[in-house]
PyMOL Python script that loads the backbone (N, CA, C, O; Angstrom):
from pymol import cmd

cmd.read_pdbstr("""\
ATOM      1  N   UNK A   1      -5.622  13.057   4.016  1.00  0.00           N
ATOM      2  CA  UNK A   1      -5.254  11.738   4.527  1.00  0.00           C
ATOM      3  C   UNK A   1      -5.682  10.673   3.515  1.00  0.00           C
ATOM      4  O   UNK A   1      -6.670  10.827   2.796  1.00  0.00           O
ATOM      5  N   UNK A   2      -4.931   9.628   3.486  1.00  0.00           N
ATOM      6  CA  UNK A   2      -5.207   8.505   2.596  1.00  0.00           C
ATOM      7  C   UNK A   2      -5.413   7.242   3.421  1.00  0.00           C
ATOM      8  O   UNK A   2      -4.714   7.003   4.406  1.00  0.00           O
ATOM      9  N   UNK A   3      -6.384   6.442   3.002  1.00  0.00           N
ATOM     10  CA  UNK A   3      -6.581   5.115   3.598  1.00  0.00           C
ATOM     11  C   UNK A   3      -6.108   4.106   2.568  1.00  0.00           C
ATOM     12  O   UNK A   3      -6.520   4.152   1.409  1.00  0.00           O
ATOM     13  N   UNK A   4      -5.253   3.205   2.985  1.00  0.00           N
ATOM     14  CA  UNK A   4      -4.645   2.232   2.087  1.00  0.00           C
ATOM     15  C   UNK A   4      -5.234   0.853   2.353  1.00  0.00           C
ATOM     16  O   UNK A   4      -5.330   0.410   3.498  1.00  0.00           O
ATOM     17  N   UNK A   5      -5.621   0.192   1.286  1.00  0.00           N
ATOM     18  CA  UNK A   5      -6.142  -1.175   1.382  1.00  0.00           C
ATOM     19  C   UNK A   5      -5.377  -2.041   0.394  1.00  0.00           C
ATOM     20  O   UNK A   5      -5.101  -1.618  -0.729  1.00  0.00           O
ATOM     21  N   UNK A   6      -5.038  -3.242   0.810  1.00  0.00           N
ATOM     22  CA  UNK A   6      -4.346  -4.185  -0.066  1.00  0.00           C
ATOM     23  C   UNK A   6      -5.171  -5.449  -0.190  1.00  0.00           C
ATOM     24  O   UNK A   6      -5.534  -6.069   0.810  1.00  0.00           O
ATOM     25  N   UNK A   7      -5.463  -5.827  -1.424  1.00  0.00           N
ATOM     26  CA  UNK A   7      -6.162  -7.085  -1.684  1.00  0.00           C
ATOM     27  C   UNK A   7      -5.088  -8.162  -1.769  1.00  0.00           C
ATOM     28  O   UNK A   7      -4.475  -8.370  -2.815  1.00  0.00           O
ATOM     29  N   UNK A   8      -4.875  -8.839  -0.651  1.00  0.00           N
ATOM     30  CA  UNK A   8      -3.806  -9.823  -0.579  1.00  0.00           C
ATOM     31  C   UNK A   8      -4.023 -11.009  -1.516  1.00  0.00           C
ATOM     32  O   UNK A   8      -3.077 -11.735  -1.822  1.00  0.00           O
ATOM     33  N   UNK A   9      -5.252 -11.212  -1.972  1.00  0.00           N
ATOM     34  CA  UNK A   9      -5.494 -12.298  -2.927  1.00  0.00           C
ATOM     35  C   UNK A   9      -4.929 -11.951  -4.306  1.00  0.00           C
ATOM     36  O   UNK A   9      -4.710 -12.839  -5.129  1.00  0.00           O
ATOM     37  N   UNK A  10      -4.694 -10.661  -4.557  1.00  0.00           N
ATOM     38  CA  UNK A  10      -4.099 -10.227  -5.819  1.00  0.00           C
ATOM     39  C   UNK A  10      -2.588 -10.040  -5.724  1.00  0.00           C
ATOM     40  O   UNK A  10      -1.893 -10.082  -6.738  1.00  0.00           O
ATOM     41  N   UNK A  11      -2.077  -9.835  -4.510  1.00  0.00           N
ATOM     42  CA  UNK A  11      -0.667  -9.529  -4.300  1.00  0.00           C
ATOM     43  C   UNK A  11       0.213 -10.712  -4.690  1.00  0.00           C
ATOM     44  O   UNK A  11      -0.063 -11.860  -4.340  1.00  0.00           O
ATOM     45  N   UNK A  12       1.288 -10.399  -5.430  1.00  0.00           N
ATOM     46  CA  UNK A  12       2.259 -11.430  -5.801  1.00  0.00           C
ATOM     47  C   UNK A  12       3.608 -11.215  -5.136  1.00  0.00           C
ATOM     48  O   UNK A  12       4.563 -11.941  -5.414  1.00  0.00           O
ATOM     49  N   UNK A  13       3.693 -10.215  -4.251  1.00  0.00           N
ATOM     50  CA  UNK A  13       4.899 -10.009  -3.457  1.00  0.00           C
ATOM     51  C   UNK A  13       6.070  -9.397  -4.199  1.00  0.00           C
ATOM     52  O   UNK A  13       7.220  -9.653  -3.840  1.00  0.00           O
ATOM     53  N   UNK A  14       5.816  -8.601  -5.214  1.00  0.00           N
ATOM     54  CA  UNK A  14       6.916  -7.955  -5.931  1.00  0.00           C
ATOM     55  C   UNK A  14       7.707  -7.022  -4.999  1.00  0.00           C
ATOM     56  O   UNK A  14       8.926  -6.912  -5.129  1.00  0.00           O
ATOM     57  N   UNK A  15       7.022  -6.352  -4.065  1.00  0.00           N
ATOM     58  CA  UNK A  15       7.689  -5.520  -3.072  1.00  0.00           C
ATOM     59  C   UNK A  15       7.966  -4.093  -3.490  1.00  0.00           C
ATOM     60  O   UNK A  15       8.528  -3.322  -2.713  1.00  0.00           O
ATOM     61  N   UNK A  16       7.585  -3.726  -4.697  1.00  0.00           N
ATOM     62  CA  UNK A  16       7.797  -2.353  -5.158  1.00  0.00           C
ATOM     63  C   UNK A  16       7.080  -1.371  -4.241  1.00  0.00           C
ATOM     64  O   UNK A  16       7.608  -0.301  -3.937  1.00  0.00           O
ATOM     65  N   UNK A  17       5.905  -1.723  -3.808  1.00  0.00           N
ATOM     66  CA  UNK A  17       5.115  -0.845  -2.943  1.00  0.00           C
ATOM     67  C   UNK A  17       5.833  -0.551  -1.634  1.00  0.00           C
ATOM     68  O   UNK A  17       5.843   0.588  -1.168  1.00  0.00           O
ATOM     69  N   UNK A  18       6.428  -1.569  -1.048  1.00  0.00           N
ATOM     70  CA  UNK A  18       7.139  -1.398   0.220  1.00  0.00           C
ATOM     71  C   UNK A  18       8.399  -0.556   0.045  1.00  0.00           C
ATOM     72  O   UNK A  18       8.804   0.151   0.968  1.00  0.00           O
ATOM     73  N   UNK A  19       9.017  -0.625  -1.123  1.00  0.00           N
ATOM     74  CA  UNK A  19      10.180   0.212  -1.398  1.00  0.00           C
ATOM     75  C   UNK A  19       9.777   1.672  -1.553  1.00  0.00           C
ATOM     76  O   UNK A  19      10.505   2.566  -1.122  1.00  0.00           O
ATOM     77  N   UNK A  20       8.626   1.920  -2.164  1.00  0.00           N
ATOM     78  CA  UNK A  20       8.180   3.287  -2.419  1.00  0.00           C
ATOM     79  C   UNK A  20       7.517   3.942  -1.211  1.00  0.00           C
ATOM     80  O   UNK A  20       7.604   5.159  -1.047  1.00  0.00           O
ATOM     81  N   UNK A  21       6.868   3.166  -0.376  1.00  0.00           N
ATOM     82  CA  UNK A  21       6.159   3.710   0.800  1.00  0.00           C
ATOM     83  C   UNK A  21       6.436   2.839   2.027  1.00  0.00           C
ATOM     84  O   UNK A  21       5.519   2.224   2.572  1.00  0.00           O
ATOM     85  N   UNK A  22       7.700   2.786   2.464  1.00  0.00           N
ATOM     86  CA  UNK A  22       8.070   1.880   3.562  1.00  0.00           C
ATOM     87  C   UNK A  22       7.451   2.224   4.911  1.00  0.00           C
ATOM     88  O   UNK A  22       7.376   1.358   5.783  1.00  0.00           O
ATOM     89  N   UNK A  23       7.012   3.445   5.104  1.00  0.00           N
ATOM     90  CA  UNK A  23       6.381   3.822   6.369  1.00  0.00           C
ATOM     91  C   UNK A  23       4.949   3.290   6.464  1.00  0.00           C
ATOM     92  O   UNK A  23       4.367   3.220   7.547  1.00  0.00           O
ATOM     93  N   UNK A  24       4.396   2.919   5.307  1.00  0.00           N
ATOM     94  CA  UNK A  24       2.987   2.531   5.253  1.00  0.00           C
ATOM     95  C   UNK A  24       2.800   1.057   4.890  1.00  0.00           C
ATOM     96  O   UNK A  24       1.886   0.402   5.390  1.00  0.00           O
ATOM     97  N   UNK A  25       3.661   0.544   4.026  1.00  0.00           N
ATOM     98  CA  UNK A  25       3.499  -0.815   3.505  1.00  0.00           C
ATOM     99  C   UNK A  25       4.771  -1.616   3.753  1.00  0.00           C
ATOM    100  O   UNK A  25       5.882  -1.110   3.598  1.00  0.00           O
ATOM    101  N   UNK A  26       4.586  -2.879   4.143  1.00  0.00           N
ATOM    102  CA  UNK A  26       5.717  -3.789   4.304  1.00  0.00           C
ATOM    103  C   UNK A  26       5.371  -5.128   3.668  1.00  0.00           C
ATOM    104  O   UNK A  26       4.200  -5.463   3.489  1.00  0.00           O
ATOM    105  N   UNK A  27       6.395  -5.877   3.334  1.00  0.00           N
ATOM    106  CA  UNK A  27       6.199  -7.236   2.844  1.00  0.00           C
ATOM    107  C   UNK A  27       6.370  -8.147   4.042  1.00  0.00           C
ATOM    108  O   UNK A  27       7.423  -8.163   4.679  1.00  0.00           O
ATOM    109  N   UNK A  28       5.323  -8.910   4.345  1.00  0.00           N
ATOM    110  CA  UNK A  28       5.331  -9.784   5.509  1.00  0.00           C
ATOM    111  C   UNK A  28       6.148 -11.037   5.298  1.00  0.00           C
ATOM    112  O   UNK A  28       6.681 -11.269   4.213  1.00  0.00           O
ATOM    113  N   UNK A  29       6.242 -11.838   6.331  1.00  0.00           N
ATOM    114  CA  UNK A  29       6.995 -13.093   6.277  1.00  0.00           C
ATOM    115  C   UNK A  29       6.413 -14.065   5.251  1.00  0.00           C
ATOM    116  O   UNK A  29       7.099 -14.959   4.756  1.00  0.00           O
ATOM    117  N   UNK A  30       5.124 -13.865   4.944  1.00  0.00           N
ATOM    118  CA  UNK A  30       4.479 -14.720   3.940  1.00  0.00           C
ATOM    119  C   UNK A  30       4.767 -14.259   2.516  1.00  0.00           C
ATOM    120  O   UNK A  30       4.312 -14.875   1.552  1.00  0.00           O
ATOM    121  N   UNK A  31       5.533 -13.161   2.387  1.00  0.00           N
ATOM    122  CA  UNK A  31       5.899 -12.663   1.065  1.00  0.00           C
ATOM    123  C   UNK A  31       4.874 -11.744   0.433  1.00  0.00           C
ATOM    124  O   UNK A  31       5.036 -11.337  -0.718  1.00  0.00           O
ATOM    125  N   UNK A  32       3.813 -11.408   1.169  1.00  0.00           N
ATOM    126  CA  UNK A  32       2.757 -10.562   0.632  1.00  0.00           C
ATOM    127  C   UNK A  32       2.767  -9.206   1.323  1.00  0.00           C
ATOM    128  O   UNK A  32       3.175  -9.084   2.478  1.00  0.00           O
ATOM    129  N   UNK A  33       2.315  -8.197   0.602  1.00  0.00           N
ATOM    130  CA  UNK A  33       2.272  -6.841   1.145  1.00  0.00           C
ATOM    131  C   UNK A  33       1.223  -6.731   2.241  1.00  0.00           C
ATOM    132  O   UNK A  33       0.155  -7.338   2.177  1.00  0.00           O
ATOM    133  N   UNK A  34       1.564  -5.935   3.250  1.00  0.00           N
ATOM    134  CA  UNK A  34       0.700  -5.692   4.395  1.00  0.00           C
ATOM    135  C   UNK A  34       0.736  -4.208   4.720  1.00  0.00           C
ATOM    136  O   UNK A  34       1.778  -3.563   4.606  1.00  0.00           O
ATOM    137  N   UNK A  35      -0.397  -3.676   5.120  1.00  0.00           N
ATOM    138  CA  UNK A  35      -0.461  -2.273   5.513  1.00  0.00           C
ATOM    139  C   UNK A  35       0.052  -2.141   6.944  1.00  0.00           C
ATOM    140  O   UNK A  35      -0.420  -2.836   7.843  1.00  0.00           O
ATOM    141  N   UNK A  36       1.018  -1.247   7.153  1.00  0.00           N
ATOM    142  CA  UNK A  36       1.551  -0.981   8.496  1.00  0.00           C
ATOM    143  C   UNK A  36       0.611  -0.076   9.281  1.00  0.00           C
ATOM    144  O   UNK A  36       0.367  -0.299  10.466  1.00  0.00           O
ATOM    145  N   UNK A  37       0.084   0.953   8.606  1.00  0.00           N
ATOM    146  CA  UNK A  37      -0.843   1.902   9.223  1.00  0.00           C
ATOM    147  C   UNK A  37      -2.033   2.062   8.290  1.00  0.00           C
ATOM    148  O   UNK A  37      -1.873   2.043   7.070  1.00  0.00           O
ATOM    149  N   UNK A  38      -3.222   2.220   8.852  1.00  0.00           N
ATOM    150  CA  UNK A  38      -4.423   2.303   8.033  1.00  0.00           C
ATOM    151  C   UNK A  38      -4.600   3.622   7.317  1.00  0.00           C
ATOM    152  O   UNK A  38      -5.144   3.662   6.214  1.00  0.00           O
ATOM    153  N   UNK A  39      -4.142   4.715   7.938  1.00  0.00           N
ATOM    154  CA  UNK A  39      -4.287   6.037   7.347  1.00  0.00           C
ATOM    155  C   UNK A  39      -2.957   6.767   7.397  1.00  0.00           C
ATOM    156  O   UNK A  39      -2.177   6.607   8.336  1.00  0.00           O
ATOM    157  N   UNK A  40      -2.711   7.575   6.368  1.00  0.00           N
ATOM    158  CA  UNK A  40      -1.461   8.312   6.290  1.00  0.00           C
ATOM    159  C   UNK A  40      -1.642   9.561   5.446  1.00  0.00           C
ATOM    160  O   UNK A  40      -2.547   9.634   4.615  1.00  0.00           O
ATOM    161  N   UNK A  41      -0.790  10.528   5.658  1.00  0.00           N
ATOM    162  CA  UNK A  41      -0.759  11.728   4.819  1.00  0.00           C
ATOM    163  C   UNK A  41       0.361  11.611   3.784  1.00  0.00           C
ATOM    164  O   UNK A  41       0.557  12.523   2.981  1.00  0.00           O
ATOM    165  N   UNK A  42       1.086  10.513   3.796  1.00  0.00           N
ATOM    166  CA  UNK A  42       2.235  10.311   2.915  1.00  0.00           C
ATOM    167  C   UNK A  42       1.778  10.094   1.475  1.00  0.00           C
ATOM    168  O   UNK A  42       1.159   9.072   1.179  1.00  0.00           O
ATOM    169  N   UNK A  43       2.070  11.037   0.568  1.00  0.00           N
ATOM    170  CA  UNK A  43       1.644  10.883  -0.828  1.00  0.00           C
ATOM    171  C   UNK A  43       2.381   9.771  -1.562  1.00  0.00           C
ATOM    172  O   UNK A  43       2.016   9.434  -2.689  1.00  0.00           O
ATOM    173  N   UNK A  44       3.411   9.193  -0.947  1.00  0.00           N
ATOM    174  CA  UNK A  44       4.137   8.086  -1.571  1.00  0.00           C
ATOM    175  C   UNK A  44       3.231   6.883  -1.806  1.00  0.00           C
ATOM    176  O   UNK A  44       3.515   6.051  -2.668  1.00  0.00           O
ATOM    177  N   UNK A  45       2.134   6.785  -1.039  1.00  0.00           N
ATOM    178  CA  UNK A  45       1.232   5.647  -1.234  1.00  0.00           C
ATOM    179  C   UNK A  45       0.558   5.692  -2.606  1.00  0.00           C
ATOM    180  O   UNK A  45       0.191   4.650  -3.150  1.00  0.00           O
ATOM    181  N   UNK A  46       0.396   6.877  -3.159  1.00  0.00           N
ATOM    182  CA  UNK A  46      -0.199   6.989  -4.498  1.00  0.00           C
ATOM    183  C   UNK A  46       0.729   6.388  -5.541  1.00  0.00           C
ATOM    184  O   UNK A  46       0.284   5.673  -6.438  1.00  0.00           O
ATOM    185  N   UNK A  47       2.012   6.678  -5.423  1.00  0.00           N
ATOM    186  CA  UNK A  47       2.997   6.115  -6.343  1.00  0.00           C
ATOM    187  C   UNK A  47       3.107   4.606  -6.137  1.00  0.00           C
ATOM    188  O   UNK A  47       3.214   3.849  -7.102  1.00  0.00           O
ATOM    189  N   UNK A  48       3.081   4.176  -4.881  1.00  0.00           N
ATOM    190  CA  UNK A  48       3.174   2.746  -4.578  1.00  0.00           C
ATOM    191  C   UNK A  48       2.001   1.983  -5.193  1.00  0.00           C
ATOM    192  O   UNK A  48       2.184   0.909  -5.766  1.00  0.00           O
ATOM    193  N   UNK A  49       0.807   2.539  -5.072  1.00  0.00           N
ATOM    194  CA  UNK A  49      -0.369   1.886  -5.650  1.00  0.00           C
ATOM    195  C   UNK A  49      -0.271   1.831  -7.167  1.00  0.00           C
ATOM    196  O   UNK A  49      -0.607   0.819  -7.783  1.00  0.00           O
ATOM    197  N   UNK A  50       0.189   2.918  -7.764  1.00  0.00           N
ATOM    198  CA  UNK A  50       0.328   2.965  -9.221  1.00  0.00           C
ATOM    199  C   UNK A  50       1.393   2.025  -9.754  1.00  0.00           C
ATOM    200  O   UNK A  50       1.308   1.566 -10.893  1.00  0.00           O
ATOM    201  N   UNK A  51       2.401   1.737  -8.931  1.00  0.00           N
ATOM    202  CA  UNK A  51       3.500   0.874  -9.352  1.00  0.00           C
ATOM    203  C   UNK A  51       3.194  -0.609  -9.175  1.00  0.00           C
ATOM    204  O   UNK A  51       3.929  -1.453  -9.688  1.00  0.00           O
ATOM    205  N   UNK A  52       2.127  -0.938  -8.461  1.00  0.00           N
ATOM    206  CA  UNK A  52       1.796  -2.349  -8.222  1.00  0.00           C
ATOM    207  C   UNK A  52       1.377  -3.023  -9.530  1.00  0.00           C
ATOM    208  O   UNK A  52       0.358  -2.649 -10.111  1.00  0.00           O
ATOM    209  N   UNK A  53       2.139  -4.004 -10.000  1.00  0.00           N
ATOM    210  CA  UNK A  53       1.799  -4.655 -11.265  1.00  0.00           C
ATOM    211  C   UNK A  53       0.524  -5.495 -11.202  1.00  0.00           C
ATOM    212  O   UNK A  53      -0.046  -5.845 -12.235  1.00  0.00           O
ATOM    213  N   UNK A  54       0.080  -5.817  -9.985  1.00  0.00           N
ATOM    214  CA  UNK A  54      -1.125  -6.638  -9.836  1.00  0.00           C
ATOM    215  C   UNK A  54      -2.363  -5.806  -9.506  1.00  0.00           C
ATOM    216  O   UNK A  54      -3.462  -6.346  -9.378  1.00  0.00           O
ATOM    217  N   UNK A  55      -2.183  -4.483  -9.367  1.00  0.00           N
ATOM    218  CA  UNK A  55      -3.292  -3.573  -9.010  1.00  0.00           C
ATOM    219  C   UNK A  55      -3.972  -4.025  -7.700  1.00  0.00           C
ATOM    220  O   UNK A  55      -5.195  -3.978  -7.566  1.00  0.00           O
ATOM    221  N   UNK A  56      -3.149  -4.457  -6.755  1.00  0.00           N
ATOM    222  CA  UNK A  56      -3.675  -4.977  -5.485  1.00  0.00           C
ATOM    223  C   UNK A  56      -3.895  -3.893  -4.439  1.00  0.00           C
ATOM    224  O   UNK A  56      -4.505  -4.149  -3.401  1.00  0.00           O
ATOM    225  N   UNK A  57      -3.398  -2.670  -4.706  1.00  0.00           N
ATOM    226  CA  UNK A  57      -3.435  -1.602  -3.702  1.00  0.00           C
ATOM    227  C   UNK A  57      -4.464  -0.550  -4.108  1.00  0.00           C
ATOM    228  O   UNK A  57      -4.466  -0.053  -5.234  1.00  0.00           O
ATOM    229  N   UNK A  58      -5.329  -0.229  -3.164  1.00  0.00           N
ATOM    230  CA  UNK A  58      -6.306   0.828  -3.354  1.00  0.00           C
ATOM    231  C   UNK A  58      -6.011   1.921  -2.336  1.00  0.00           C
ATOM    232  O   UNK A  58      -5.812   1.654  -1.151  1.00  0.00           O
ATOM    233  N   UNK A  59      -5.986   3.169  -2.829  1.00  0.00           N
ATOM    234  CA  UNK A  59      -5.786   4.310  -1.957  1.00  0.00           C
ATOM    235  C   UNK A  59      -7.034   5.184  -2.035  1.00  0.00           C
ATOM    236  O   UNK A  59      -7.422   5.650  -3.106  1.00  0.00           O
ATOM    237  N   UNK A  60      -7.643   5.391  -0.889  1.00  0.00           N
ATOM    238  CA  UNK A  60      -8.867   6.202  -0.812  1.00  0.00           C
ATOM    239  C   UNK A  60      -8.564   7.485  -0.047  1.00  0.00           C
ATOM    240  O   UNK A  60      -7.931   7.447   1.008  1.00  0.00           O
ATOM    241  N   UNK A  61      -9.004   8.597  -0.565  1.00  0.00           N
ATOM    242  CA  UNK A  61      -8.785   9.860   0.123  1.00  0.00           C
ATOM    243  C   UNK A  61      -9.857  10.009   1.190  1.00  0.00           C
ATOM    244  O   UNK A  61     -11.050   9.895   0.910  1.00  0.00           O
ATOM    245  N   UNK A  62      -9.414  10.266   2.420  1.00  0.00           N
ATOM    246  CA  UNK A  62     -10.333  10.442   3.536  1.00  0.00           C
ATOM    247  C   UNK A  62     -10.573  11.928   3.760  1.00  0.00           C
ATOM    248  O   UNK A  62      -9.664  12.744   3.607  1.00  0.00           O
ATOM    249  N   UNK A  63     -11.781  12.264   4.117  1.00  0.00           N
ATOM    250  CA  UNK A  63     -12.096  13.654   4.430  1.00  0.00           C
ATOM    251  C   UNK A  63     -11.548  13.982   5.806  1.00  0.00           C
ATOM    252  O   UNK A  63     -11.563  13.149   6.713  1.00  0.00           O
ATOM    253  N   UNK A  64     -11.067  15.204   5.946  1.00  0.00           N
ATOM    254  CA  UNK A  64     -10.582  15.648   7.251  1.00  0.00           C
ATOM    255  C   UNK A  64     -11.731  15.730   8.236  1.00  0.00           C
ATOM    256  O   UNK A  64     -12.834  16.149   7.886  1.00  0.00           O
ATOM    257  N   UNK A  65     -11.469  15.330   9.462  1.00  0.00           N
ATOM    258  CA  UNK A  65     -12.525  15.312  10.483  1.00  0.00           C
ATOM    259  C   UNK A  65     -12.755  16.695  11.043  1.00  0.00           C
ATOM    260  O   UNK A  65     -13.606  16.875  11.914  1.00  0.00           O
TER     261      UNK A  65
END
""", "prot")
cmd.dss("prot")
cmd.show_as("cartoon", "prot")
cmd.util.cbc("prot")
cmd.orient("prot")
């Protein structure tokens, strides 16, 4: 499982992350990325974080309970 965090102070609203991981990340009405769900097994979040030009997305691997 992955926990996704977005530093909205760094986000510039490019939206690449939301295109790559739409089940987890969306661009809000304010034009900034927002996490839809806090934890996911979707590996697309790794690509989304890597594609962020502002390095605003952090993906942390969570240990299974």
